[in-house]
C-alpha atoms as one frame of an Amber mdcrd trajectory, in Angstrom:
protein
  59.567 -11.006 -38.970  62.578  -8.637 -39.350  62.063  -4.907 -39.327  64.554
  -2.692 -41.004  64.818   1.164 -40.649  67.202   3.198 -42.658  68.611   6.583
 -41.922  71.306   8.921 -43.104  70.286   9.820 -46.629  70.024  13.406 -47.927
  71.509  15.882 -50.337  75.183  15.920 -51.059  77.333  17.505 -53.799  79.194
  15.513 -56.317  82.398  14.013 -54.838  80.941  14.185 -51.322  80.125  11.408
 -48.821  77.186   9.998 -46.930  76.747   7.125 -44.569  73.540   5.229 -44.517
  72.588   3.278 -41.432  70.078   0.358 -41.124  68.693  -0.725 -37.751  67.454
  -4.276 -37.715  65.038  -5.552 -35.127  62.731  -8.580 -34.596  63.716 -12.082
 -35.493  67.324 -11.179 -36.533  68.678 -14.621 -35.459  67.523 -16.051 -38.773
  69.218 -13.462 -40.919  71.971 -14.830 -43.213  72.696 -11.902 -45.542  72.292
  -8.158 -45.299  72.406  -5.844 -48.308  71.863  -2.439 -49.875  69.960  -1.874
 -53.001  68.940   1.317 -54.765  66.362   2.462 -57.269  66.621   5.468 -59.478
  63.483   7.026 -61.056  62.227   4.909 -63.925  64.718   2.116 -63.266  64.763
  -1.339 -61.665  65.915  -1.654 -58.121  69.579  -2.744 -58.306  72.127  -4.423
 -55.983  74.678  -2.138 -54.442  76.462  -4.084 -51.625  75.881  -7.152 -49.543
  77.528  -9.154 -46.729  76.920 -12.116 -44.495  75.318 -11.179 -41.166  76.884
 -13.408 -38.653  79.766 -15.175 -40.324  82.936 -13.889 -41.910  82.859 -13.360
 -45.575  84.081 -10.918 -48.141  81.500  -8.262 -48.909  80.106  -8.041 -52.389
  79.827  -4.882 -54.292  78.266  -3.764 -57.615  80.934  -2.810 -60.075  79.677
   0.777 -60.177  80.427   1.326 -56.596  83.597  -0.751 -55.974  86.345   1.264
 -54.331  83.884   4.004 -53.358  81.316   2.381 -51.150  81.857   0.173 -48.055
  79.308  -2.020 -46.259  79.927  -2.843 -42.680  77.997  -4.249 -39.765  77.727
  -4.070 -36.010  76.205  -7.304 -34.801  76.078  -6.148 -31.135  73.865  -3.231
 -32.148  72.046  -4.984 -34.932  73.266  -2.302 -37.422  74.429  -2.286 -40.997
  76.039   0.674 -42.601  76.864   1.821 -46.108  79.633   4.394 -46.316  79.438
   6.179 -49.609  82.373   8.204 -50.790  83.199  10.101 -54.065  79.532  10.193
 -54.902  78.436  10.723 -58.442  75.245  12.038 -59.942  74.318   8.500 -61.045
  74.392   7.310 -57.452  71.194   9.202 -56.919  68.191   7.197 -55.805  66.186
   5.600 -53.052  68.413   3.282 -51.050  66.946   0.224 -49.356  68.301  -1.939
 -46.701  67.430  -5.611 -47.053  67.853  -8.822 -45.036  67.501 -12.425 -45.999
  67.610 -15.983 -44.685  69.891 -18.498 -46.141  68.850 -19.830 -49.584  70.621
 -22.412 -51.496  71.942 -21.362 -54.922  70.782 -17.696 -54.549  73.473 -15.082
 -55.004  73.455 -12.262 -52.458  73.466  -9.905 -55.469  69.947 -11.008 -56.370
  66.714  -9.543 -54.952  65.601 -13.079 -54.481  68.116 -13.492 -51.600  66.253
 -11.000 -49.491  62.981 -11.400 -47.561  62.791  -8.151 -45.680  63.138  -4.599
 -46.849  63.346  -1.220 -45.267  61.177   1.732 -46.294  63.890   3.335 -48.346
  65.997   6.471 -47.932  66.518   9.158 -50.526  69.964  10.075 -51.656  70.369
  13.020 -53.997  73.654  14.005 -55.550  73.849  17.516 -57.015  76.573  18.877
 -59.352
């Protein structure tokens, strides 16, 4: 099992920045992809950003956050980060860190690529 614990959410004004952190523990040697998802009230959980855990690869972003959000990792510390800049009201939601083992033909933008989820961290953007 892999345990994921997010931190760093909170309240920020429109145009502001936040950095989310995700600490991974447990059987991380089997992790292939790490990602961030978010869920707004009354909406489906949606992909935000993802990246390979232990090999080089270009991160993937949802179109709505490209150019504003950056996902990064620190393998030595078993940490994944999501730097969020130029926040908009529509970025509001509960943000989840997720980890998944390798799966053939499953895109990292899909929830199906992920096996483990954090508890979620609230991000609120006020105008």
